[in-house]
C-alpha positions in Angstrom: 0.0 0.0 0.0 1.3 3.5 -0.8 0.4 6.9 0.4 1.7 10.2 -1.0 2.6 13.2 1.0 4.8 16.3 0.8 6.2 18.5 3.5 7.5 22.0 3.2 10.1 23.6 5.5 9.5 27.2 4.5 9.2 28.3 8.1 11.8 26.0 9.5 15.4 26.9 10.2 18.2 24.7 9.0 20.9 26.5 10.9 21.2 23.9 13.7 19.7 20.9 11.8 21.7 18.3 9.9 21.8 18.9 6.2 21.5 16.3 3.5 24.3 15.5 1.1 22.9 13.3 -1.7 24.8 10.3 -2.7 23.4 10.1 -6.2 24.1 6.8 -8.0 22.8 4.7 -10.8 22.2 1.3 -9.1 25.3 -1.0 -8.7 27.8 1.8 -8.7 29.3 1.3 -5.3 26.7 3.0 -3.1 26.7 0.4 -0.3 30.4 0.4 0.0 30.6 4.2 0.1 28.0 4.6 2.8 29.5 1.8 4.9 32.9 3.3 4.6 31.7 6.7 5.8 29.9 5.1 8.8 33.0 3.2 9.8 35.4 6.1 9.1 33.5 8.8 10.9 31.1 7.0 13.2 28.3 9.2 11.8 24.9 8.0 10.7 24.1 7.9 7.0 20.7 8.2 5.5 18.6 6.8 2.7 15.5 7.6 0.7 14.5 3.9 1.1 13.2 3.5 4.6 12.8 -0.3 4.3 16.5 -0.6 4.6 16.2 0.0 8.4 13.0 -0.8 10.1 13.0 -0.4 13.9 11.5 -2.9 16.5 8.1 -1.1 16.2 8.0 -1.6 12.5 8.8 1.9 11.3 11.5 3.6 9.3 13.6 5.8 11.4 13.7 9.5 10.5 16.9 11.5 11.1 15.2 13.2 14.1 12.1 11.6 15.4 10.8 14.7 17.0 11.6 17.1 14.1 8.7 17.5 11.6 11.0 18.5 8.8 12.3 15.0 8.6 9.0 13.2 9.2 8.7 12.1 5.5 12.4 11.3 5.0 15.1 10.7 4.5 15.6 7.9 7.0 18.5 6.4 8.9 20.4 3.7 7.0 21.0 0.2 8.3 22.6 -0.2 11.7 26.4 -0.5 12.0 28.5 -2.0 14.8 31.6 0.2 14.8 31.5 2.0 18.2 27.7 2.3 18.1 27.8 4.2 21.4 29.6 7.1 19.6 27.6 7.3 16.4 26.0 10.6 15.8 24.5 12.9 13.2 27.1 15.1 11.6 26.6 18.6 10.1 26.0 16.9 6.8 24.4 13.5 6.4 25.3 11.3 3.4 22.0 10.2 1.9 21.4 7.6 -0.7 19.2 8.3 -3.7 18.9 6.5 -7.0 16.4 9.1 -8.3 14.4 7.9 -11.3 14.7 6.4 -14.8 16.5 3.3 -13.5 14.1 0.4 -13.9 15.7 -2.7 -15.5 12.8 -4.5 -17.2 10.5 -1.8 -18.5 9.2 -0.1 -21.5 10.5 3.4 -22.6 7.4 5.1 -21.1 8.5 3.8 -17.7 12.1 5.1 -17.8 12.1 8.3 -20.0 12.2 11.1 -17.5 12.0 14.9 -17.7 14.2 17.0 -15.5 11.3 17.8 -13.2 10.2 14.2 -12.8 13.8 13.1 -12.2 14.3 15.7 -9.5 11.0 14.7 -7.9 12.2 11.1 -7.7 15.5 12.2 -6.2 13.5 13.9 -3.4 11.1 11.1 -2.8 11.5 8.9 0.2 9.8 5.6 0.9 8.6 5.3 4.6 7.9 1.9 6.1 5.3 1.6 8.8 3.1 -1.0 10.4 -0.6 -0.6 9.6 -3.4 -1.5 11.9 -3.2 -5.1 11.1 0.5 -5.2 11.8 1.4 -5.5 8.1 4.4 -3.6 6.8 3.2 -0.9 4.4 4.9 2.0 2.6 4.3 5.6 1.9 6.0 7.6 -0.8 6.8 11.1 0.5 8.6 14.1 -1.0 10.8 16.1 1.3 11.7 19.7 0.7 14.7 20.4 -1.6 16.0 23.0 0.8 17.2 20.1 3.0 19.6 19.1 0.3 22.8 21.2 0.6 25.4 19.2 -1.3 25.7 16.2 -3.7 28.1 13.5 -4.5 27.7 12.0 -7.9 28.9 8.4 -7.9 29.8 6.8 -11.2 31.1 3.5 -12.5 32.5 2.0 -15.7 29.4 1.5 -17.9 30.4 -2.0 -19.1 30.8 -3.2 -15.5 27.8 -1.3 -14.3 25.4 -2.8 -16.8 26.6 -6.4 -16.4 26.4 -6.0 -12.6 22.8 -4.9 -13.0 22.2 -8.2 -14.7 23.8 -10.0 -11.8 21.5 -8.2 -9.4 18.5 -9.1 -11.5 19.7 -12.7 -11.4 20.2 -12.6 -7.6 16.7 -11.1 -7.0 15.0 -13.6 -9.2 16.9 -16.7 -8.3 17.7 -16.3 -4.7 15.1 -13.9 -3.2 11.9 -14.9 -4.9 12.8 -18.4 -5.9 12.4 -18.0 -9.6 14.3 -21.1 -10.7 13.1 -20.7 -14.3 15.0 -17.4 -14.6 18.1 -19.0 -13.2 17.9 -21.9 -15.7 17.1 -19.6 -18.7 19.7 -17.0 -17.9 22.8 -18.5 -16.2 24.8 -16.0 -14.2 27.6 -15.8 -16.7 28.5 -14.2 -20.0 26.3 -16.6 -21.9 23.3 -15.9 -19.7 24.0 -12.1 -19.9 24.0 -12.1 -23.7 20.9 -14.2 -23.8 19.2 -11.8 -21.4 20.2 -8.9 -23.5 18.8 -10.6 -26.6 15.4 -11.1 -25.0 15.2 -7.6 -23.6 16.4 -6.0 -26.8 13.6 -7.6 -28.8 10.9 -7.2 -26.1 10.4 -3.4 -26.5 11.7 -2.9 -30.0 8.3 -1.7 -31.3 8.0 0.8 -28.5 11.5 2.1 -29.1 10.8 2.6 -32.8 8.0 5.0 -31.8 9.7 6.7 -28.9 13.2 7.3 -30.2 14.6 9.0 -33.3 15.6 6.7 -36.1 19.3 7.6 -35.6 19.1 6.4 -32.0 17.3 3.2 -32.9 20.0 2.6 -35.5 22.7 2.9 -32.8 20.7 0.6 -30.6 21.0 -2.2 -33.1 24.6 -2.8 -32.4 24.4 -2.5 -28.6 23.5 -5.5 -26.4 21.1 -4.4 -23.6 20.9 -1.1 -25.3 18.0 0.2 -23.1 20.1 -0.2 -20.0 23.0 1.8 -21.6 20.4 4.4 -22.6 19.2 4.5 -19.0 22.8 4.8 -17.7 23.7 7.8 -19.8 20.4 9.6 -19.5 20.4 9.0 -15.7 23.8 10.7 -15.4 22.8 13.6 -17.7 19.8 14.3 -15.5 21.8 13.9 -12.3 24.2 16.6 -13.4 21.3 18.8 -14.5 19.4 18.3 -11.2 22.4 19.4 -9.1 22.9 22.4 -11.4 19.3 23.4 -11.0 19.6 23.2 -7.2 22.7 25.4 -7.3 24.5 23.3 -4.6 28.2 22.2 -4.4 29.0 18.8 -5.8 31.8 16.4 -6.5 32.0 13.4 -8.9 33.5 10.2 -7.5 34.2 7.1 -9.6 33.9 3.6 -8.1 37.3 2.8 -9.7 38.9 5.6 -7.7 38.7 3.4 -4.6 41.0 0.9 -6.3 43.5 3.4 -7.7 43.6 5.8 -4.7 41.6 4.6 -1.8 43.0 7.0 0.8 42.7 10.0 -1.4 39.2 9.2 -2.5 38.0 8.6 1.1 39.7 11.8 2.2 38.0 13.8 -0.6 34.5 12.5 0.5 35.1 13.1 4.2 36.4 16.6 3.5 33.4 17.4 1.4 31.1 16.2 4.2 33.0 18.7 6.5 33.8 16.1 9.1 36.8 14.1 10.2 37.9 10.5 10.3 37.8 9.2 13.9 41.2 8.3 15.3 40.1 4.7 16.0 39.2 4.1 12.3 41.8 2.1 10.5 42.5 2.9 6.9 43.7 -0.7 6.4 40.4 -1.9 7.8 38.3 0.1 5.4 40.5 -0.7 2.4 40.3 -4.4 3.3 36.6 -4.1 3.0 36.8 -2.8 -0.6 36.7 -5.5 -3.2 37.3 -4.1 -6.7 34.4 -4.8 -9.0 35.1 -7.3 -11.7 35.8 -6.1 -15.2 33.2 -7.2 -17.8 34.5 -5.5 -20.9 35.2 -8.9 -22.4 31.5 -9.7 -22.4 31.3 -7.4 -25.4 33.0 -7.7 -28.8 35.3 -4.9 -30.1 32.6 -3.7 -32.4 30.0 -3.7 -29.6 32.3 -1.7 -27.3 32.8 0.8 -30.1 29.0 1.0 -30.7 28.4 1.5 -27.0 30.9 4.3 -27.0 29.1 5.9 -30.0 25.7 5.6 -28.3 26.9 7.1 -25.0 28.7 10.0 -26.8 25.7 10.7 -28.9 23.4 10.9 -25.9 25.6 12.3 -23.2 25.7 15.9 -22.0 29.1 17.7 -21.9 29.3 16.9 -18.1 28.6 13.2 -18.6 30.9 12.9 -21.5 33.8 14.5 -19.6 33.3 12.0 -16.8 32.9 8.8 -18.8 35.6 9.6 -21.3 38.1 7.8 -19.1 36.3 4.5 -19.7 36.9 4.6 -23.5 40.6 5.6 -23.5 41.8 2.0 -23.4 40.5 -0.8 -25.4 38.1 -2.8 -23.2 
């Protein structure tokens, strides 16, 4: 069950209240690692737009401040963590997970084509979990005031690895969580299964795509496996940059691969941006040991397909997105 609400903080003062720093990410870009690293490194709470990630003993999502109306509809505290729980606290800025909109994985174009306004609305929408009168867990979608959002971190990942990892997540959800053994059999969790999955999805919405997209884009689609997901990837990042620009807030871009190449420098950049400090008891070696570099899946695509993916992304991307993803096309994947 879903409800819909919106709260305004026009008359509320943010001077002494924690401010939100969006962690904006297309799914499977390293969000979980980033939030966990910040909790461990700073002993500060992190937050999420998805309240089901942490339901308290009474069956409710936990707002940043239970007695503060401006946080009633989100965002909510993330999952519990065990590193010195007695010292955890809210910082001046609270890192807050949001995947915004336009990210569905098995959907028609009408379901993932976003305007700049609809995308921003999704960035601001939180999902609150609560126990209804029968004790059943229900959810309400609520939009919090954009004035709560004071900064943003734009998290990115190599598009080849990101899209294949999305398939792995789909496989995990179907095969392990809902017991869909037919999916597991039809689409093995390997390169062959991925390509078979792409073939099915590429054909499923071809008629809709021929109506919704320009012929030049449809022509580019023809050479790209799982082309809709690559379209969603690039358009998501375009809209994320545009949303941050429209809010006029400070932002930084962080790449998942930065953790592998310069872990300490990347962590320090994020902590500095959050205007906090690393706690003395936090071990850099401990955090770095928790980081497992994502697998590289460039070999899942032929040379011609990799080139076609580059052409599609460059054709669709804004200047900001192209500048950030350029690094993934310098070498031959």
